[in-house]
N, C-alpha and C positions, 0 to 999 in steps of 0.2 A: 603224389610218388607212387609208383605202383611197382618197382621193382623191390626186392629184398636187400640186395646188395648196394648201399647207397656211399660207400665211402671210395676216396678219389683220393689217389696219387697226381697230380699235376705235374708235370715236368716242365721245366724251362730248357730249352737248348742254348741260350744264352745266359750268359750273366751278369748280374747287375750288383755285385756284392763283392767284397776284398777282405784280405786280412791285413790287420796293421796293428801298431803300438799307440796307444792313448799316449795325452800329453805327460800322463806320470810314468810311463813307459810298460803300462799293463796291455798284453796282446786282448785284442777284440776282433772280431767278424761281424760285419755291418753291410749293410744295403737292401736292394730290394729283391726278395724271393717270390715274388709275384707281382706281375703288372695286369694291370686292367685294360679290357679292351683290346686285349692281345689273343690271336687265334693259335690253340693248341693242335695238332693235328694227334687224335687219337688212332685211326686207322684210316684207311682207303675210304674217302667219303664221310667220316666221321670226325666231326671238330666241335670244341667247346671254348668258351672264352669266359673271364669272370668280369662282371659289371661293376662299376665303380661304387664302392660301400659296403660290397656283398657279406664283407667280414667284421662289419662293425659292432655287430651287437657280440661277437664272441670275442673281442681283441681283449677284453679285461679278465677273460677265462684264463687257466693256469698253461700256457703254451710252451712247448720247450722247442730247443735250438739241438738238433741231433747231427750224427754224422751216419749219412746211409739209410737214413729210418731206423736204425738200431736204437732200441729203447735202452739199452746198456751203455751206449756212449753218447751222454748227454755233454754238451758242451754249455749251455745255458739254460735258466728257465724262469719265466716271468715271476712264478709264487716265490723263487729264493730272492727274487730283487737282481737279480744276474743277467735278465734280458728286457731290453725294452723292445716295444712293438708299436707300431702305428699304422693306419692309415690315411694316406693322402689322393689327391687326384690322379697320381701316376701310380700306386698301387699300395703295396703291403712291406714296409720297411722294419727292418728288425737291426739289432744291436747288442750281439752278445760279448759279456765280457768272461773270455778265456781264463780257466782256472791254472795259475802256474805251476799249480802243484800236480796236477792232472796231464798225465803223460800222453795219454791216448789224444786230449783236446790240443794240447800244444802240437802234438803232430798232425793235427788236422790243420791248425793255424799255419804252420810252415808249409804245408802243402798247397794251402790257399795262396799263400803269400807268394810262393814261388810261382805258381802256375799250372801247376801239376793236378790239381783238383778245381775244376772251373764251373759247375755247373751245380745245379739246386732244384730242388722240387718242395711243395706241400703237401700235407697231409690234411685230409678235410671233409665233411660230411657235408651232403647238399640237402639244403632245406627247401629252395623251391629254383624254378628256373624256367626259362622260357624253350620253345623249340620252334625252330625254323628249317622248312623244306624248300632247298633251293631249287632253283632251274633246271640244274646239271643231275639232279636225283641225288644230291648229298645233303647231310642232314647237321644243321648248327645247333648246339644247346647254348645259350648264354644264360650263366649262373648269377642268379639275381639276389641269394641269399645263401649263406652257408656258414657252418660252424668251423673253425681252425683249430687243427688238436697241434699241429707240428710243422717248423721248416727244418730242411735238410740240406746240408752240405752233401754233395752225391760225387761218386767219382765216374759211376755209368749209370745216369739216370734212365729208367725206361718204366714204360705203363707196366704195370701188373697186367697179368691175364685177365684177373678178375675185374678190372676196370674196362678192360677194351670187350670183354663178354657182356660185362654189364650195358654198355652203350648199345652194343648189337642187339640186347634183348630189350633195350628201348626202342629201337626204330621199328624193330619186329612188332613189339606191341602197339606203335603209334601206327604202323601201317595198318596193323589190323584192326586198329580202330577206325581208322580210315575208310577201310574196305567197306567195314558193316555199317558206317554211316553211310555210305554212298548206295549199297542196297536195302537199306531203310528208305532212303531218300526215293530210288527207284520204284520201291514197293507201293510208296505213299502215290506216287505220280500215279502208278498203275492203278491202284484202287482208285482214284479221282477221276482217273480216265473213264474206267467202268459206271461209278456213279453218274457220271455227265452224261454217258451214253444211254443208261437206263432213265436218267430224267428225260431226255430228246424225246425216247419212244413213249414214255408217258403224255408227253405235251401234244 
């Protein structure tokens, strides 16, 4: 990774999570907060997806379920035993036990249950990825390894400007490297051509 800013907030425009009550009446929020092999548009001509198993090595860490990425609005946490997290062939699934004494968490649960809040996102750090230059000029990144920090229930999820600018820098750096490689190749071809001409003259 050549960029300094590796953090990402990946936005899902649709949701596969719900708010409901468990069998014992405890409020919970559960579902898929990230889906593997789904394309996420960052900006025109820039997209990324997550490969299956990309988060497997980090799921045993201390992960939080937040509201709107706000670290003061913690719904559940794996280290506290109030959040279950797993990865399967579909994506990253989380189940958070909502604290019945936490008004903010209960409000989030109620808004999700009624459908007033229906989007989500995840915060993570990219460890490794693959880059694809497509025929239409767009660039797509497949994230193959990442460290998950949090999953969030969001009202208006949107890519942070830093995430967009980071990917723009990625593309610029990749294009620059490709251009340097092309120039080097042309230089080598030119040098080889000169050497061949000299060799013929000597013969």
